[in-house]
ZAMARGU-4260 file (C-alpha; in steps of 0.2 Angstrom, whole numbers, plus 5000, padded with zeros to 4 digits):
<rodrens>
0) 4852/5211/4954 | 4858/5208/4971 | 4848/5197/4983 | 4852/5189/5002 | 4839/5177/5007
5) 4847/5174/5024 | 4847/5187/5036 | 4838/5185/5054 | 4827/5198/5065 | 4825/5199/5082
10) 4815/5183/5083 | 4829/5173/5081 | 4835/5169/5098 | 4855/5174/5092 | 4851/5190/5085
15) 4847/5206/5094 | 4847/5218/5077 | 4831/5229/5074 | 4826/5223/5057 | 4825/5242/5053
20) 4843/5242/5054 | 4845/5227/5042 | 4834/5233/5031 | 4843/5250/5029 | 4860/5244/5028
25) 4853/5230/5014 | 4846/5246/5003 | 4864/5255/5008 | 4872/5239/5000 | 4862/5239/4984
30) 4850/5223/4991 | 4836/5223/4980 | 4828/5206/4988 | 4832/5201/5006 | 4823/5187/5014
35) 4821/5186/5033 | 4825/5167/5037 | 4822/5166/5056 | 4826/5150/5065 | 4814/5137/5069
40) 4824/5124/5077 | 4817/5109/5081 | 4830/5101/5093 | 4838/5113/5106 | 4852/5102/5114
45) 4861/5116/5123 | 4841/5119/5129 | 4835/5102/5132 | 4818/5111/5140 | 4814/5120/5125
50) 4802/5112/5114 | 4797/5115/5094 | 4782/5124/5099 | 4793/5139/5105 | 4799/5137/5088
55) 4784/5140/5079 | 4781/5155/5092 | 4797/5161/5086 | 4793/5160/5069 | 4776/5169/5072
60) 4785/5182/5080 | 4795/5185/5066 | 4781/5186/5053 | 4774/5199/5065 | 4791/5209/5064
65) 4793/5208/5045 | 4774/5212/5041 | 4777/5228/5053 | 4794/5232/5043 | 4786/5231/5025
70) 4775/5246/5030 | 4791/5256/5032 | 4803/5248/5020 | 4792/5239/5006 | 4792/5253/4994
75) 4812/5253/4993 | 4815/5235/4994 | 4808/5218/4992 | 4807/5208/5010 | 4801/5190/5009
80) 4797/5180/5023 | 4807/5164/5026 | 4811/5150/5039 | 4828/5141/5044 | 4820/5125/5047
85) 4834/5116/5057 | 4838/5097/5063 | 4822/5092/5053 | 4828/5073/5053 | 4827/5072/5072
90) 4809/5076/5072 | 4801/5074/5054 | 4784/5073/5059 | 4785/5090/5068 | 4797/5096/5053
95) 4782/5093/5041 | 4769/5102/5052 | 4782/5118/5051 | 4784/5118/5033 | 4765/5119/5032
100) 4764/5136/5043 | 4756/5148/5030 | 4765/5164/5024 | 4781/5154/5020 | 4789/5162/5005
105) 4807/5152/5008 | 4812/5138/5021 | 4832/5135/5021 | 4834/5116/5026 | 4848/5118/5038
110) 4860/5106/5049 | 4868/5115/5065 | 4869/5102/5077 | 4872/5081/5075 | 4861/5071/5085
115) 4864/5069/5103 | 4877/5083/5101 | 4878/5101/5104 | 4877/5115/5089 | 4892/5116/5082
120) 4894/5135/5086 | 4895/5128/5105 | 4908/5115/5102 | 4925/5119/5111 | 4935/5104/5102
125) 4932/5093/5087 | 4947/5080/5094 | 4960/5074/5084 | 4960/5074/5063 | 4951/5056/5063
130) 4936/5063/5076 | 4937/5076/5064 | 4934/5067/5049 | 4920/5056/5058 | 4911/5073/5061
135) 4911/5078/5043 | 4905/5061/5038 | 4892/5062/5051 | 4886/5079/5045 | 4885/5073/5027
140) 4876/5058/5030 | 4863/5071/5043 | 4861/5082/5028 | 4857/5066/5015 | 4843/5062/5029
145) 4837/5082/5028 | 4835/5080/5008 | 4826/5064/5009 | 4814/5071/5022 | 4812/5087/5009
150) 4804/5100/5020 | 4813/5114/5013 | 4817/5122/4996 | 4838/5125/4998 | 4850/5116/5006
155) 4859/5130/5019 | 4876/5130/5022 | 4883/5116/5017 | 4899/5112/5025 | 4894/5123/5041
160) 4905/5112/5052 | 4920/5119/5044 | 4916/5138/5051 | 4919/5130/5068 | 4933/5119/5064
165) 4943/5135/5058 | 4944/5141/5073 | 4954/5126/5078 | 4967/5127/5062 | 4957/5112/5055
170) 4949/5110/5040 | 4940/5094/5031 | 4934/5095/5013 | 4916/5089/5011 | 4922/5081/4996
175) 4935/5070/5002 | 4918/5060/5003 | 4913/5065/4986 | 4904/5049/4982 | 4892/5053/4998
180) 4889/5072/4992 | 4886/5066/4975 | 4872/5055/4982 | 4867/5070/4993 | 4865/5081/4976
185) 4855/5067/4966 | 4841/5068/4981 | 4840/5085/4979 | 4840/5088/4961 | 4827/5075/4957
190) 4816/5082/4971 | 4818/5101/4964 | 4829/5105/4979 | 4842/5118/4977 | 4856/5124/4989
195) 4862/5141/4996 | 4879/5151/4993 | 4881/5156/5010 | 4894/5169/5013 | 4896/5170/5031
200) 4913/5160/5031 | 4920/5174/5019 | 4920/5186/5033 | 4926/5175/5047 | 4940/5162/5049
205) 4936/5150/5035 | 4939/5163/5022 | 4929/5154/5010 | 4909/5152/5005 | 4898/5137/5011
210) 4899/5129/5000 | 4915/5132/4990 | 4917/5134/4972 | 4922/5116/4971 | 4907/5109/4978
215) 4897/5122/4970 | 4904/5116/4952 | 4901/5097/4957 | 4882/5102/4961 | 4881/5110/4944
220) 4891/5095/4936 | 4876/5084/4946 | 4864/5095/4936 | 4859/5108/4951 | 4851/5122/4945
225) 4843/5130/4959 | 4855/5141/4968 | 4852/5156/4982 | 4863/5168/4989 | 4862/5173/5008
230) 4872/5181/5020 | 4868/5172/5038 | 4867/5189/5044 | 4865/5193/5063 | 4870/5210/5063
235) 4867/5227/5051 | 4884/5226/5048 | 4885/5208/5038 | 4868/5210/5027 | 4872/5210/5010
240) 4892/5206/5012 | 4900/5196/4998 | 4884/5194/4987 | 4892/5200/4972 | 4906/5187/4976
245) 4894/5173/4977 | 4886/5179/4961 | 4904/5178/4953 | 4906/5161/4960 | 4891/5155/4954
250) 4895/5161/4936 | 4913/5152/4938 | 4904/5135/4943 | 4894/5136/4928 | 4878/5142/4932
255) 4869/5154/4924 | 4855/5160/4937 | 4851/5164/4954 | 4836/5159/4962 | 4823/5166/4974
260) 4807/5162/4980 | 4791/5167/4982 | 4776/5155/4990 | 4788/5142/4990 | 4790/5144/4972
265) 4810/5147/4962 | 4812/5159/4952 | 4825/5162/4941 | 4835/5179/4939 | 4848/5181/4928
270) 4866/5182/4933
</rodrens>
């Protein structure tokens, strides 16, 4: 069974693709379970005037869009409603409120921007190699804070900074800091959380999944069992891409199951 638990609807500020187009593309690519995980960003470094309450409005708009889409497509594909809750450690109390919103099947915990810095997508340069390594360290530590807070089901696109460093020909392996990554995974596993295999990097300059095979093997070695697959699609042409490859990566890393979430509860699907 092919599943894509990370796609966006027009409720996300960075997506213009109608939900109907996304769903038709998913059906055409053999996706059986699709989850819309629209953004609920707690911090907008590039838009200081925006508040978390606006994020909730965005997510409520997403809920309306998806419920309408179910009326047309619900007999052809299972449609789940998720949330990509970003930057939770920067506003933990509001993160808890967001995670408690009704009607959520699945929450991805993501980091797109470090404290007091721009979204990685907007950064023109990461500086010299030493500065890039500092960014990687800070990113790992911020994900540890996400894990400690626990307002999510799976950790989204771990290694996200490399998607944008790759534009500048730079790569910093998170496993250069394996001890801290092991610590992160220990927190995730002890609290019943998983990680996402995000395939967006496979269609971009990075040319590998987030996280990559070596990191997935480490997660499995540490005892990790909950893994989801997602395309991070903002356009119909990217929906469901590389889901079969994601499942093959999981098999190679030693996993026997992928995971979907219904009403925040994990369900395991044999690979």
